[in-house]
N, C-alpha and C positions, 0 to 999 in steps of 0.2 A: 566697488568691486574689490574682493578679498583676493589674498594670492592663492594660486593653485599649488596643489601639493609637491612638494620636491622630489626631484629626482636624482639618483646617482650620490655623488659623496657632497657634503655639508660644509668641506673643509673651503675657506674664501678661496674663488676665482679659480676654483677646479673644474667646474663646470659653466658653460653657456649660461648667462644671465636666465635664460627662458628655462633652463631645466631647474632651475632655484625655486620656478614660479613665478617668477616675476612676468607682467604682461608684453607680448609684442606681437606686431600686425604681420607676422612673417608665416608663423608655426598653426598647423590644424592637427585635428584628431589623426590624419593618416599621418603626419610625421612624427608625431609622439608615438603610433604604432609601429613604426620602423625604429626609432630609437630604441624602445622597449624592447624590441624582438632582437634587434643586433646587440643590445650591452648583455643580455644574457646568452645569444648565439657565442658571441667572440668570446666572452668570458669561459664558457663549457669547452669550446674548442681549440682554442690557440693562445690564449693570453700565458700560459703557462709555458710555453715553446720556446719563446726568444733565445733564453740562454742556450737552450741545446741547438737550435738552430744556429747562432754563432758560433760554437765550438766545433760544430759538423762543416762551417762555412757554406752551407744551403740549407734551403727550405726542403724538406721531402716533397719528392714530385706529387705522390700520391693524392696531398693536400689539394693541388689545385682542381682535381676533378671533384673531389669533396667539397669545394667553394662552388664549383659548377653545378652540381645537386643542388646546392643550398639555394640557388639564385642569385648568384653575385655576378655571374659574368656578364648577363644581358646588360642590367645597370650600370655597371662598371664601362662596359662599352660605348653606352649609349649617352651618359653625362647628362643634359638637363632635361631632355626629352627622350622616351622611349619610342620608337616606330612600334604598331601593336601587332605588325606581321611577326616582330621578332620573338614574342614569346611562344612562337612555334618552335624554337630552336632552344628554347630554355625557359625557366620561370623566373619569378623576381622575388628575391626575399620578403619574407613577411606579407606576401601575398599582395603585395599594393597592384592595384590595377595599373596597367601601362597608360593610360588617358590620365590618371592623377598624378603622376611623377612630374617632378617640376626639380627646379635647379637647388631648393633647399633640401630634398629627398638627398640628392647628389651631396652634397654639404654633411649630412649628416651620416650617409652613407661612409664617408672618407673619414669623419670625425671619430666615429664609432672603432671604425677599421685600426688606423692609426693609433688608437688607444690599447689597443690589442698587441703592439708590438711590432716585429718585423713582418707580419703577414703582408702588409701593405706592399713589399717589395715583389711579391709574386705578379701583381696586377699592372706593373708599369707601361711594359710593354701594350697591353692591350688599351689602356687608358689612351697613349698618344699615336697606338699604332692603326686602330680600328676606324676614328672618326673620320678619316680622309676616304676611307673604303665606303665610308655611309654616304657621304656627302656628295662625292664627286664619282664613285666606280659605278661602271656599267650594270644592267641588269644581270648580263652574263656573270660578271666576276662576285657580284654580290651572292646569286645563286651559288657559285661554285664556293666560294670561300667560308661566307659569314655561317651557314650550318655548323660547319667544324670548328670555327672559333667560337662562337656562341656557345654552344655543346660542352667546350672542354677537349675536343679531342685533339685540336692542335692549337698552336700560339703565334702570336704574331708581335711585332717590334716595330719602331720607327729608326729609321735609318739615313740621316741627315749630315752630323756633324762629321767632318774629315779631318785627318791631322794637322792640315795648313788651313782648315775653314771651319771655326767653330760659330760665333756668333755672325760670323760674314758670309749668310749661306748664300749671298749672290755669288761667290766664287767658289763652289764647289767644282771638282774636277773628275768627277766620277762621269764616266762617258756611256752610253748606250747607243750603239748604231745599229742601223737597220741593215738585214742582210740582204742580197741582190734581190731576192725574191718577194722582199717586204714582208714575209711572215715573223722574222724574230727581230730582238734586238739584242746584240752582243754587248755584255755590259762588264767592264774594266774598271777598277779604281779600288780604294779603299776607304772604311769608315772605322771612327773611334768614338769612343764613349758611347756605345750603343747597349742600351738598359734591355735586361733581359734578352739579349740577341744569342747567348749561349743555348737557349733551350727553345728557341723559337722555330717556327718550320715557315714563318713568310715575314717578308721583309720589306715594310713599305718605304721605300728608297727614294732619295732625290737624285735624279741623274741627269748629265747636261745631253739633249738630244740635238742642241743648236748651238748658234754663237755665244760669245761672252756674256756676262751678265744674267739679270734674272729673266729674260725673254726667253733665254736657250735652257731653261731649266723644266724639265718633266719630272712625274712621278709614276714610278711602276711599282706594282707589288710583285716581289720576285720570290717565288717558292725556292726553299732550300733543294739545292740541286748541286750536278758535279761544276767544280771550278769555284764553289762557296768553300772558303775556310774560317774558321770564328776560333779565337782565343781569349781567356778569359783576362780581363785587366784587373789587379786585386787594388782596391780602394779603402779609406779608412771609411768614410761616409757612404751608408748603404751598402754593407761588405755582402750583402745576400741578394744584390741587385742582378747579379750576373752580369755586371758590366763588360761589355765584348768588343774586340777588333775584329774586324770582318774584311774579308780580301774577296773580292770579284775578278775572277779572272779567265775572261771568256766565257761566259754564264750566258746561255742561250735561255730568252725569256719570250714566250709566245707574244705577238703584240696585242692580243686581247687582254694583256695584263697591264696595260697602259692605264692609268688610272686619270679618269678624264679627258683632256686634251693636251696635246704636245704644246710647250711653252708656258704653260700654267701652273706649273710644279712650285714654283716661288710663293705665288699667290695662296694655293693651298695650305702650304707649310705655316704662312702668316696665318691664315683663318685658324689654323688648328692650336696657335701658340695661345689663344685666349684662355681656353679650357685649361690648358697646362700648366699657364699660370696661376689661374684660380685654384687650380688644384694643389699646387704646392703650397699655395696660402691656406687652405685647409688642414694639410700635414702639419705646418708651421705652428698653427694655432693648436693644435691638442698638445704636441709636444711641449710647448710653453705651460700650457694648463697641468700637464703631467709631473712638469719638472717643478712648477711650483708649489702642487700639492704636496709633492714628497718633503719641498725643503720646509712648508708650511709645518706639517706635520713632525718633522724632525726638530725645528726650533722651537715648538712647543714643551718637548721635553727633554732636550740636550740644555745642561746646566754648564756655565763659562762663568767665571769671577763672580762665583756666588748666586747666579740668577738663570734662569733661562734665557735662549737666545732673544725668543720673541718677546721679552720683558727688557729689551735695549733698545734703544731710540733709533738708532744705525742700523740695527735689522729690519724694525719696523718702517724705516725709510726707504730699504732695498724694496720691501714688498709693495710698497705704495707705488714705488715708481716703476715696478714691473706690471702692476696690476691697470696703471691708466694706460699703458703703452700695448697690453694686451686687449683690454675693452675696446680701446680705439680701433685697432685692428681689427677685431670682430666685427665692430660695427658698420667700419667700412667694407669689409667683406660681405657683410648682408647687404648693404647698399648695392655692391657690383652684380650679386646674386640676382637680386631684384629685378637691376637695370636688363643683364643679360636675357631674363625670362620675360620681359616686354618686348624686347626687338626680336625681328628674324635674325638670321645668322649672319648674312651681309652685312647688313646695319651694326650690328653689333660689333662686328670687325673692325669697321669703319670707324664709329665713334668710341669703341672701349678698348682699342688695341692698347693704345699710351696710357689708359686709365688701369688696366690689368699690369702692363708692365710695373708700373710705379708700384701697385699694390703687393706685387711678387718682390720687389725689392725692399719694402717695409717689412715685409714679412720675414727676410732675412735678417734685416737689421735688428728688429725686434726679437727674434731668436736667437742672435748672437749676444744681445743685450742678457735676457732672461737666461741663457745658460751660462755667461760669467757668473753673473748673482747667484744662481742658484749652487754653483760649484763651490763659489765662495762660503756660502751658508753651511755647506756640508764639509767643508775642509777635506781632509783625507779621503773621507767617504766619497767625496763627489768624482775622486777619482778613480775609483775600485769597480769593477764590472760586475761583482756580485754584493749581495746585502741591499741594505737601505737607500743608498745612493748609485744604485744599480742604472735606475733610469736617467738620472741625471748624468751619468758620466756618458750612456748612451746616446743623449740627445747631445750632449757638447759634440759627440762625432759627428753626428747626422745634421749638424746645421751648415756645415759646408756645403752640403748638398740642396739646402734652401737657398744658398747663396750664387752657385754658378751654373746648375741646369736652368733649362728655360730660359737663357742668355744670362750672360754675366752682367753684375749690378751696375758698371759704369756704362756699358753699353743701354741698359733699359733705361737708365735714368735719361740719356742724352735722346732715346725714344720718346718718352714721354712728353718732354719738351716740344719735340719736334711735331710730334701729334697733336698736342694741345694748339700751338701757333697753327697748324695747318686747318683746323676745326674753327680756330677763332676767325680764319680768314675767312673760310666758307660761311659762318655765321653772318659774318659783316655784309658780304655780299647778298645774303638774303633779306637782311635787313634794310640793305638800300634798296631793294626792288618793291618793300612794302608802302 
């Protein structure tokens, strides 16, 4: 077998190994078709806009509908599989059949979108807000909301975190109390760090309908209505993500907008985390590769002390260490994508919850390492928002967004160990019965 034709940049480690023509067991012609189409589409549509959006403090809202028309929203909302009936509300980019779509298409989608800059910030709410509706929403709720969301007419976000309850989801305090006639919930409380909340029409919200702890939590899809106030939270990492503080004050929500069953909200939230954490790893990997590519190209032409930077052993040492960390993270990510594709959703949540938690932690650690090293290679240019070091500077700000959202590093490391111990005990019981 000979190598396939390379795709994209030939700079070392700028692209995943299968882009360079090396063999892989995971990718088919369908994946290559999506990759090729997205690379052209993103370059033509958005890659040059990031600096302007940063300066304006927002992505132009009309671009969202452009993305919907191009067939991005359906696969973004769906993740690793696409329900065939969803294509009634919007197409799939590159014309990939819904039946063919898998977790590796999802990986490629985010890899290429992230390469295009801050366009990915438009879709965070959809990524994390739509899955609970898909998996647990009633037929009424899906019929009412999905057509608007998948066609780009309206937007959705996930509202879980509170000022006093971040990773500790069990202790949220936002309440939803039924009216005397049993027809509405009255919602009161506050949510914080809600990505895309400023421009969302629906809030997929964790609320307390019962007593303390996880068993008292339910999930409501709350339409923007009287009693909801939103204000933007300015942050350094992901400044275009419209991070929002949300206040619910006596908001009336029809009981038909309950997602699934009362008391199951915590489970729905935990199930949702698998894809969110994997999605963070997708973005981190492309950010690392883009920074390494720019740093390598700079190191081959920048001269210091009478020779190019890449001629100096200490600089090559930096690249070698970045490469081994990034390629290891990529291989682990592909393995998890494959495993998620072989398991049904509930089994994947049970078996891979701790694994995706640790993968997300590793993505943050590797990103921070690559960011630090590439900034040092660029020197002063690595601190500049324009010019050759612009992507390295932008990545250095984005890294915190891979470490905190989706569960903070310390909490997820502990979760990964606890889940591994729990699975170990379960496996031991199975073995003892054989």
